[in-house]
C-alpha positions in Angstrom: 29.0 78.5 90.7 26.2 76.2 91.9 22.9 76.9 90.1 20.3 78.4 92.5 16.6 78.3 91.8 13.8 80.4 93.3 10.6 78.2 93.4 9.5 79.2 96.9 10.8 81.6 99.5 12.4 78.6 101.2 15.0 78.3 98.4 16.8 81.3 99.9 18.0 81.5 103.4 16.7 84.2 105.8 20.0 86.1 105.3 19.8 85.9 101.6 16.2 87.1 101.5 17.3 90.1 103.7 20.1 90.8 101.3 17.7 90.7 98.3 15.3 93.1 100.2 18.1 95.6 100.9 19.5 95.2 97.4 16.1 95.9 95.9 15.9 99.2 97.9 19.4 100.1 96.7 18.6 99.4 93.1 15.4 101.4 93.3 17.4 104.4 94.6 20.0 104.1 91.9 17.2 104.0 89.2 15.4 107.0 90.7 18.7 108.9 90.7 19.2 108.2 87.0 22.2 105.9 87.5 22.9 103.5 84.7 23.8 100.1 86.3 24.1 97.1 84.0 25.5 94.1 85.8 23.6 91.7 83.5 24.9 93.2 80.2 24.6 90.6 77.4 22.6 88.3 79.7 19.2 86.8 78.6 16.1 85.8 80.5 13.5 83.4 78.9 10.0 84.2 80.2 7.6 81.3 79.8 3.9 82.3 80.3 1.2 79.8 80.5 -0.9 82.2 82.6 -1.5 85.8 81.5 0.0 88.7 83.3 0.5 92.5 83.4 2.8 93.2 86.3 4.9 90.1 86.0 5.7 90.5 82.4 6.4 94.2 82.5 8.5 94.0 85.7 10.8 91.2 84.5 11.1 92.5 81.0 11.9 96.1 82.1 14.0 94.8 85.0 16.3 92.9 82.6 16.5 96.0 80.3 17.5 98.2 83.2 20.2 95.7 84.3 21.6 95.8 80.7 20.2 92.4 79.7 17.4 91.1 77.4 14.1 89.3 78.1 12.4 86.9 75.7 8.6 86.5 76.0 7.3 83.0 75.3 3.6 82.1 75.3 2.3 78.5 74.7 1.8 79.5 71.1 5.5 80.5 70.8 7.1 77.2 72.1 6.9 73.5 71.5 5.5 73.2 75.1 2.2 74.1 73.6 2.5 71.2 71.2 3.4 68.6 73.8 7.2 68.7 74.0 8.3 67.3 77.4 9.1 69.9 80.0 12.5 68.2 80.6 13.5 68.6 77.0 12.4 72.2 76.9 14.3 73.0 80.1 17.5 71.5 78.7 17.3 73.3 75.4 16.3 76.7 76.6 18.8 76.7 79.5 21.6 76.0 77.1 20.9 79.4 75.4 19.9 81.8 78.2 21.1 82.8 81.6 17.9 82.3 83.6 14.3 81.1 83.0 11.2 82.6 84.5 8.0 80.5 84.5 4.4 81.5 85.2 2.2 78.4 85.1 -0.4 76.3 86.7 0.7 73.1 88.5 3.7 73.6 90.7 5.3 70.3 89.6 5.8 71.9 86.1 8.3 74.4 87.5 9.9 71.8 89.7 10.5 69.6 86.6 11.9 72.7 84.8 14.3 73.4 87.6 15.4 69.7 87.9 16.5 69.7 84.2 17.7 73.3 83.7 21.3 74.3 83.9 20.5 77.9 84.8 18.4 79.5 87.5 14.6 79.0 87.3 12.3 81.6 88.9 8.7 80.9 89.9 6.7 83.8 88.6 3.5 82.2 89.9 2.1 78.7 90.2 -1.2 77.4 91.7 0.8 76.8 95.0 3.1 79.8 95.4 3.8 83.4 94.3 7.2 84.1 95.9 8.2 87.1 93.7 5.2 89.0 94.9 6.3 88.4 98.5 9.7 89.9 97.7 7.9 93.1 96.7 5.5 93.0 99.6 8.3 92.6 102.2 10.4 95.4 100.5 7.3 97.7 100.6 6.6 97.0 104.3 10.3 97.6 105.1 10.3 101.0 103.2 7.3 102.2 105.2 7.7 100.6 108.6 11.1 99.0 108.9 11.6 95.3 109.7 8.5 93.1 109.7 10.1 90.8 112.3 7.8 90.3 115.3 4.8 92.0 113.6 1.4 90.6 113.0 0.0 90.2 109.5 -3.6 89.3 108.7 -4.4 87.5 105.5 -8.1 87.8 104.6 -9.5 85.8 101.7 -8.6 82.6 99.8 -6.0 80.2 101.2 -4.4 79.9 97.7 -1.0 80.6 96.3 -0.5 84.1 97.7 -1.7 83.0 101.2 0.6 80.0 101.0 3.6 82.2 100.1 2.7 84.4 103.1 2.9 81.2 105.3 6.5 80.7 104.0 7.2 84.4 104.5 6.1 84.3 108.1 8.9 81.8 108.8 11.5 83.4 106.6 10.9 87.0 107.7 9.9 86.1 111.3 6.4 87.5 111.7 3.0 86.1 112.9 0.3 85.3 110.4 -3.4 85.1 111.0 -5.4 83.7 108.1 -9.1 84.5 107.9 -10.9 82.4 105.3 -14.1 80.4 105.0 -14.1 76.7 105.6 -13.3 74.8 102.5 -10.8 77.4 101.3 -8.0 76.8 103.7 -4.3 76.7 102.7 -2.6 73.3 102.5 -2.7 71.6 105.9 0.9 70.5 105.7 2.0 74.1 105.4 -0.2 75.1 108.4 1.2 72.2 110.5 4.8 73.0 109.5 4.4 76.6 110.7 2.0 76.1 113.6 4.3 78.2 115.8 3.4 81.4 113.9 0.3 80.7 111.7 -3.3 80.6 112.9 -6.6 80.0 111.0 -9.2 82.4 112.3 -12.7 82.4 110.7 -13.6 85.8 111.8 -12.1 88.7 109.8 -12.3 91.2 112.5 -10.6 88.9 115.0 -7.9 88.3 112.5 -7.4 92.0 111.9 -7.3 93.0 115.5 -4.1 95.0 116.2 -2.5 93.8 113.0 0.4 95.7 111.4 -0.5 94.7 107.9 -3.7 93.6 106.2 -3.4 91.6 102.9 -6.0 90.2 100.5 -6.3 89.0 96.9 -9.1 88.2 94.4 -11.7 85.6 95.4 -11.4 83.7 92.1 -7.9 83.4 90.8 -7.0 82.4 87.2 -8.5 79.1 86.4 -11.2 79.4 88.9 -13.5 81.7 87.0 -16.3 79.1 86.7 -16.5 79.1 90.5 -17.1 82.9 90.7 -20.7 82.8 92.0 -19.9 80.1 94.5 -16.9 82.0 95.8 -18.8 85.3 96.0 -21.3 83.7 98.4 -18.5 81.9 100.4 -16.4 85.0 100.8 -19.2 87.5 101.4 -17.9 88.1 105.0 -14.3 88.4 104.0 -14.2 91.7 102.2 -11.5 94.1 103.6 -13.6 97.2 104.4 -12.9 100.4 106.4 -14.5 98.6 109.4 -12.0 95.7 109.1 -9.1 98.2 108.8 -10.3 100.0 111.9 -9.7 96.8 113.9 -6.0 96.9 113.0 -3.4 99.2 114.4 -3.9 102.9 113.5 -0.8 102.8 111.3 -1.5 99.4 109.7 -0.8 99.1 106.0 -3.0 97.5 103.3 -1.6 95.4 100.4 -3.1 93.6 97.4 -1.1 92.0 94.6 -3.5 93.3 92.0 -5.6 93.2 89.9 -8.3 94.1 92.4 -12.1 93.9 92.2 -13.4 96.9 94.2 -16.6 95.9 96.0 -15.6 92.3 96.2 -12.4 91.4 98.2 -11.8 95.0 99.1 -13.8 98.2 99.3 -12.8 101.2 97.1 -12.4 103.2 100.3 -9.6 100.9 101.5 -7.7 100.3 98.3 -7.8 103.9 97.4 -7.4 105.1 100.9 -4.5 106.5 103.0 -3.4 103.1 104.4 -3.1 101.5 101.0 0.4 101.0 99.6 -0.6 98.9 96.6 0.9 101.2 94.0 4.3 101.2 95.6 3.9 97.4 96.2 3.3 97.0 92.4 6.3 99.1 91.4 8.5 97.2 93.8 7.9 94.0 91.8 10.4 95.6 89.4 13.1 96.5 91.9 12.8 93.4 94.0 13.0 91.1 91.0 16.1 93.0 89.7 17.8 92.2 93.0 16.7 88.6 92.6 17.9 88.3 89.0 21.3 89.9 89.9 21.7 87.5 92.9 20.8 84.3 91.0 22.8 85.1 87.9 25.8 86.9 89.3 25.8 86.2 93.0 26.1 88.8 95.7 27.3 92.2 94.6 30.3 93.7 96.3 
């Protein structure tokens, strides 16, 4: 079987992403019904973390356990990567012993090198450029609440960073329209905007971006590695907080999502994230089930 990697949403076809979405919902129901389902029995996942995490580590580790497999947590202190071993060598050695590798790191080229030299699937659990696993959970969550997102309007309000750039890819792969409200100087990559110009708009005004939207999404103003820019970013993003006023511009049944952790009073008001339109807790839980579907697909292929 050809080795498949998941570095961005573009690594799976639209049909495959839909399969993973529906499979995630199915695996979630099986778990809630108490069914033991172990298609990855005796399989192992290596989890390489150069960035810290709560949801990513727990969801992948528990997901492998629920599927009958085993996950191995590796921080820079636990591997020779932290002592300067080439990524290529690490990829060859680790992939000779495990069935998949999950990587959470900084530069996107690190995970690309890992995939180029690994003999098993490599999964992007976050880089500076993309966070595709979060989008699997977000799309599953929207589907559970509102059905297909195709043809809908999504407003991204905040930094044009990895989450925003994965939403650009998602707009193409799941067929929705995306409005991005961000201050000048914090735009997503221009090549991504140009490539998806038929469905992606940059709008500087948050209210205009949110107008009649079906989904409002945001993230922290300073991601990991940007903490020194916190004060600068607080000033730049002052007009880009998702408040009740912003939500009122969207459709009455619009949903609110945030990949967490959240800073109430900065990128989102407490009234929104803890309010009736927020689905952030289901969104967080769905990391587990969406990633189980992804792991099963990459390691075993489509289930019958």
